[in-house]
C-alpha positions as CSV (number, residue, x, y, z in Angstrom):
1,M,21.5,-5.2,-3.0
2,K,23.9,-3.3,-0.6
3,I,22.0,-0.9,1.7
4,I,23.4,1.8,4.0
5,I,21.0,2.4,6.9
6,T,21.8,5.6,8.8
7,G,20.5,5.7,12.4
8,G,20.3,1.9,12.2
9,A,21.0,1.6,16.0
10,G,17.8,3.6,16.9
11,F,14.3,2.3,17.6
12,I,13.0,2.2,14.0
13,G,16.5,1.5,12.6
14,T,17.0,-1.7,14.6
15,A,13.4,-2.9,13.6
16,L,14.3,-2.2,10.0
17,V,17.6,-4.2,10.2
18,E,15.8,-7.1,11.8
19,Y,13.2,-7.0,9.1
20,L,15.7,-6.9,6.3
21,L,17.9,-9.7,7.8
22,T,14.8,-11.9,8.2
23,H,13.0,-11.3,5.0
24,T,15.7,-10.4,2.4
25,E,19.2,-11.4,1.4
26,H,20.6,-7.9,1.1
27,Q,23.9,-6.8,2.6
28,L,23.5,-4.1,5.3
29,L,25.7,-1.5,6.6
30,V,24.5,0.4,9.7
31,V,26.0,3.9,10.2
32,D,25.3,5.4,13.6
33,K,27.1,7.7,16.0
34,L,25.5,5.8,19.0
35,T,23.8,8.6,20.9
36,Y,21.9,8.0,24.1
37,A,19.0,6.5,22.2
38,A,21.1,3.8,20.5
39,N,20.2,0.1,21.2
40,L,23.5,-1.6,21.6
41,T,21.8,-4.9,22.7
42,E,20.1,-5.2,19.4
43,L,23.3,-4.4,17.5
44,D,25.1,-7.1,19.4
45,Q,22.4,-9.6,18.6
46,F,22.6,-8.8,14.9
47,K,26.4,-9.3,14.9
48,R,26.0,-12.7,16.7
49,H,23.2,-14.0,14.5
50,D,25.0,-13.0,11.3
51,K,28.4,-14.6,11.9
52,T,28.0,-17.1,9.1
53,N,26.2,-15.0,6.4
54,H,28.3,-11.8,6.7
55,R,25.4,-9.7,5.7
56,F,25.5,-7.2,8.6
57,Q,28.2,-4.6,9.2
58,F,28.3,-1.7,11.6
59,I,30.4,1.5,11.6
60,K,30.3,4.1,14.3
61,A,30.2,7.4,12.5
62,D,28.7,10.8,12.5
63,I,26.8,11.6,9.2
64,C,28.0,15.3,9.7
65,D,31.6,14.1,9.1
66,A,31.9,14.5,5.3
67,S,35.3,12.7,4.8
68,Q,34.1,9.7,6.9
69,V,30.9,9.5,5.0
70,Q,32.7,9.6,1.7
71,N,35.0,6.9,2.8
72,I,32.1,4.7,3.8
73,F,30.5,5.1,0.3
74,A,33.8,4.3,-1.4
75,S,34.4,1.1,0.6
76,F,30.9,-0.3,0.8
77,Q,29.7,0.7,-2.7
78,P,26.0,0.9,-1.8
79,N,23.0,0.5,-4.1
80,A,20.6,2.3,-1.7
81,I,20.6,4.6,1.3
82,M,17.8,4.4,3.9
83,H,18.2,7.6,5.9
84,L,16.8,7.3,9.4
85,A,19.5,9.1,11.4
86,A,17.8,12.0,13.3
87,E,17.3,13.6,16.6
88,S,13.6,13.0,17.1
89,H,12.4,13.9,20.6
90,V,10.2,17.1,20.5
91,D,10.8,18.0,24.2
92,R,14.6,17.8,23.8
93,S,14.4,19.9,20.7
94,L,12.7,22.7,22.7
95,T,15.6,22.8,25.2
96,D,18.5,22.0,22.8
97,P,17.6,22.9,19.2
98,A,21.2,23.2,18.1
99,E,21.7,19.5,18.2
100,F,18.7,19.0,16.0
101,I,19.8,21.6,13.5
102,Q,23.2,19.9,13.3
103,T,22.2,16.3,12.9
104,N,18.9,16.7,11.0
105,I,19.9,19.5,8.6
106,I,23.7,19.5,8.3
107,G,23.9,15.7,8.6
108,S,21.3,15.2,5.8
109,Y,23.1,17.7,3.6
110,T,26.4,15.9,4.1
111,L,24.8,12.6,3.3
112,L,23.1,14.0,0.2
113,E,26.3,15.4,-1.1
114,A,28.2,12.2,-0.5
115,S,25.4,10.3,-2.3
116,R,25.4,12.7,-5.2
117,Q,29.2,12.5,-5.7
118,Y,29.1,8.7,-5.4
119,W,26.0,8.4,-7.7
120,Q,27.5,10.6,-10.4
121,Q,30.4,8.3,-11.0
122,L,28.3,5.2,-11.3
123,S,27.5,3.6,-14.7
124,P,24.1,4.6,-16.2
125,A,22.7,1.2,-15.2
126,Q,23.9,1.5,-11.7
127,Q,22.5,5.1,-11.5
128,Q,19.1,3.8,-12.6
129,Q,19.1,1.3,-9.7
130,F,20.3,3.6,-7.0
131,R,17.8,5.0,-4.4
132,F,18.0,7.5,-1.6
133,L,15.0,7.1,0.8
134,Q,14.5,9.9,3.2
135,V,12.4,8.7,6.3
136,S,10.5,11.8,7.5
137,T,7.6,12.4,9.8
138,D,4.0,13.7,9.7
139,E,5.0,16.4,12.1
140,V,6.5,18.4,9.2
141,F,2.9,19.2,8.3
142,G,2.2,20.8,11.7
143,D,-1.2,20.7,13.4
144,L,-3.8,18.8,11.4
145,A,-6.5,21.2,12.7
146,D,-4.7,24.2,11.2
147,N,-3.7,22.4,8.0
148,K,-7.2,21.2,7.4
149,Q,-8.5,24.8,7.5
150,N,-6.1,25.6,4.7
151,T,-6.4,22.5,2.5
152,G,-9.8,20.9,3.5
153,N,-8.1,17.5,3.9
154,A,-9.4,15.5,6.9
155,L,-6.0,13.7,7.2
156,F,-2.5,14.5,6.1
157,T,-1.6,13.4,2.6
158,E,1.5,13.7,0.5
159,T,0.3,17.0,-0.9
160,N,-0.2,18.9,2.4
161,A,1.9,22.1,2.8
162,Y,4.7,22.0,5.3
163,A,3.9,23.9,8.5
164,P,6.3,22.6,11.3
165,S,5.7,23.7,14.9
166,S,8.8,22.6,16.8
167,P,12.5,22.8,16.2
168,Y,12.4,19.0,15.7
169,S,9.8,19.1,13.0
170,A,11.3,22.2,11.4
171,S,14.7,20.5,11.1
172,K,13.1,17.4,9.5
173,A,11.2,19.7,7.1
174,S,14.4,21.4,6.2
175,A,16.0,18.0,5.4
176,D,13.0,17.0,3.3
177,H,13.4,20.2,1.2
178,L,17.1,19.5,0.7
179,V,16.2,16.0,-0.5
180,Q,13.7,17.3,-3.0
181,A,16.2,19.9,-4.2
182,W,18.9,17.4,-4.8
183,H,16.5,15.4,-6.9
184,R,15.3,18.4,-8.9
185,S,18.7,20.0,-9.3
186,Y,21.0,17.0,-9.7
187,G,18.7,14.2,-10.6
188,L,19.6,12.2,-7.5
189,P,17.0,9.4,-7.4
190,T,15.3,10.2,-4.1
191,I,12.0,9.2,-2.4
192,I,10.5,10.6,0.8
193,S,8.3,8.8,3.3
194,Y,6.2,10.2,6.1
195,C,5.1,8.2,9.1
196,S,2.8,8.8,12.0
197,N,3.8,8.2,15.6
198,N,5.8,4.9,15.9
199,Y,5.6,2.5,18.8
200,G,6.6,-1.0,19.7
201,P,9.2,-3.1,21.6
202,N,12.6,-1.6,22.4
203,Q,11.5,2.0,22.1
204,H,13.5,4.5,24.2
205,K,11.9,5.2,27.6
206,E,11.6,9.0,26.9
207,K,8.7,8.4,24.5
208,L,5.1,8.4,25.7
209,I,4.2,4.7,25.4
210,P,7.3,3.1,27.0
211,K,7.3,5.8,29.7
212,A,3.6,5.1,30.5
213,I,4.3,1.4,30.7
214,A,7.3,1.8,33.0
215,Q,5.4,4.2,35.3
216,L,2.2,2.3,35.5
217,A,3.9,-1.1,36.0
218,Q,5.6,0.4,39.1
219,G,2.4,2.1,40.4
220,L,3.8,5.6,39.6
221,A,2.0,8.6,38.2
222,V,2.0,9.2,34.4
223,P,2.3,12.8,33.4
224,I,0.0,13.9,30.5
225,Y,0.4,17.3,28.8
226,G,-2.5,19.7,29.0
227,D,-5.9,18.1,29.0
228,G,-4.7,15.0,27.2
229,Q,-7.0,15.6,24.2
230,Q,-4.2,15.8,21.7
231,I,-4.9,13.2,19.0
232,R,-2.1,11.1,17.4
233,D,-2.1,8.3,14.8
234,W,-0.2,5.3,16.1
235,L,1.8,3.1,13.7
236,Y,3.3,-0.2,15.0
237,V,7.0,-0.2,14.1
238,K,6.9,-3.6,12.3
239,D,4.2,-2.3,9.9
240,H,6.4,0.9,9.3
241,V,9.6,-0.9,8.4
242,A,7.7,-3.3,6.0
243,A,6.4,-0.2,4.3
244,L,9.8,1.4,4.1
245,Y,11.2,-1.6,2.3
246,L,8.3,-1.7,-0.1
247,I,8.8,2.0,-0.8
248,L,12.5,1.4,-1.4
249,R,11.9,-1.4,-3.8
250,Q,8.7,-0.3,-5.6
251,G,8.3,3.4,-4.9
252,Q,8.6,5.9,-7.8
253,V,11.6,8.2,-7.8
254,G,10.7,11.8,-6.9
255,Q,7.5,10.7,-5.1
256,R,6.4,10.9,-1.5
257,Y,4.5,8.2,0.4
258,A,2.6,8.7,3.7
259,V,2.4,5.7,6.1
260,G,-0.1,5.7,8.9
261,G,-1.5,3.2,11.3
262,N,-5.1,4.4,10.9
263,N,-5.2,4.4,14.7
264,Q,-6.2,8.0,15.8
265,V,-6.7,8.3,19.6
266,T,-6.3,11.0,22.2
267,N,-3.2,10.8,24.5
268,I,-5.5,10.2,27.5
269,E,-7.3,7.4,25.7
270,L,-4.0,5.8,24.7
271,V,-2.6,5.8,28.3
272,Q,-6.0,4.5,29.6
273,K,-5.7,1.6,27.2
274,I,-2.2,0.9,28.4
275,A,-3.3,1.0,32.1
276,D,-6.1,-1.4,31.4
277,I,-3.8,-3.9,29.7
278,I,-1.4,-3.8,32.6
279,D,-4.2,-4.2,35.1
280,A,-5.4,-7.3,33.2
281,Y,-1.9,-8.7,33.1
282,A,-1.3,-8.1,36.7
283,K,-4.6,-9.9,37.5
284,E,-3.4,-12.9,35.5
285,K,-0.1,-13.0,37.3
286,P,-1.0,-12.0,40.9
287,K,1.8,-13.8,42.6
288,Q,4.6,-11.8,40.9
289,Q,6.4,-10.0,43.8
290,Q,7.3,-7.1,41.5
291,W,3.7,-5.9,41.2
292,P,3.0,-3.0,43.5
293,L,-0.3,-3.5,45.5
294,L,-2.9,-1.1,44.1
295,T,-6.4,-0.7,45.4
296,T,-7.6,1.3,42.4
297,P,-7.3,1.0,38.6
298,R,-4.1,2.2,37.1
299,R,-6.1,4.8,35.1
300,N,-6.2,6.8,38.4
301,L,-2.4,7.2,38.1
302,I,-2.7,9.6,35.2
303,Q,-1.7,13.2,36.1
304,F,-2.2,16.3,34.0
305,V,0.7,18.7,33.7
306,S,1.3,22.0,32.0
307,D,1.2,21.8,28.3
308,R,4.5,22.1,26.3
309,P,5.1,25.1,24.0
310,G,3.7,24.8,20.4
311,H,2.0,21.5,21.1
312,D,0.1,20.3,18.0
313,K,-3.4,19.2,18.7
314,C,-3.9,16.6,16.1
315,Y,-2.0,14.4,13.6
316,G,-3.4,11.8,11.3
317,I,-2.2,10.2,8.0
318,D,-4.2,9.2,4.9
319,S,-2.3,6.1,3.6
320,T,-4.4,5.8,0.4
321,K,-1.5,6.3,-2.0
322,I,0.8,3.6,-0.6
323,K,-2.2,1.2,-0.2
324,Q,-3.4,1.7,-3.8
325,Q,-0.1,2.0,-5.6
326,L,2.1,-0.4,-3.6
327,N,-0.5,-2.7,-2.0
328,W,0.6,-2.0,1.6
329,Q,-1.7,-2.6,4.6
330,P,-0.9,-2.4,8.3
331,Q,-1.0,-5.8,9.9
332,Y,-1.4,-4.7,13.6
333,S,-4.4,-3.0,15.2
334,L,-3.7,-0.6,18.0
335,Q,-4.9,-3.1,20.6
336,Q,-2.7,-5.9,19.2
337,G,0.4,-3.6,19.0
338,L,-0.1,-2.2,22.5
339,Q,-0.5,-5.7,24.0
340,S,2.7,-6.9,22.3
341,T,4.6,-3.8,23.4
342,V,3.3,-3.9,27.0
343,H,4.1,-7.6,27.4
344,N,7.6,-7.2,25.9
345,L,8.5,-4.3,28.2
346,L,7.0,-6.0,31.3
347,A,9.1,-9.0,30.7
348,K,12.2,-6.7,30.7
349,Y,11.0,-5.3,34.0
350,G,10.7,-8.7,35.5
351,H,6.9,-8.9,35.4
352,N,6.8,-12.3,33.6
């Protein structure tokens, strides 16, 4: 199989590429415009490790550029598209929404049109095999507390109504609607996946977990929005990418699959867990010069700051469908995933 992975230089994208290179024999083409969040180190490693197999290719391209995208389809001749390219940081969407509209909506439209035109000229057998996987987010459903009042669902499922709260989630919801319309109107074989909050090694430092690890390791304050009681469901990135490949291979065309970690905790509890892991690690390695001398637990470094606009109180995903229909199960508990992530990032900071 030949797979195009858009946004393959990002956090989830690089984890997906690593998974596919390790566990499959597919040929991969990463398409990424290399924004600030791109992981060039991981891309270079993929290139070095794949010198003999020639299964990995990379093209720097903007998915909003229709002619460039069409040329990529014509030359690579893919069997599947895994669409991860997106602007994804909520805070940035509040200050610069135009960038999110452009990439997440216009970019997705451009990619869908290129996929449709390419797919329509394939043979019937090739059309049957082709897949377009839209990787979405649970944030398109808005605040679980509000959504629950409307549906009675204790957790988000694939049937929840869309009710996005931020420019980011609204742009992802718009892209999802386009994907569904291209399936309904043109027959393009699409599938949509929703995921809860991802975390793991190599995540960009603007996100909560790597930011908390970096600050706490240096003995610096960690800002927490509002009262810290916002609840999120945390999904280890390796569990997520395994689910994505399963959905691509076994998911039913036109269906939607929700992927969660079954790890709902408040933001304050999450950061406290990270603080405790770092304290324990520092105690094991007391002679490391990089550790700042602290007289109190790192939990005391948590600082509450003004809440951000439109901040959803609660997210949580019910993964029953993918568990029952595709036999997927997360392999990492929150404690295991956090320990792996903390130790990985501390090693990068020299605390090893």
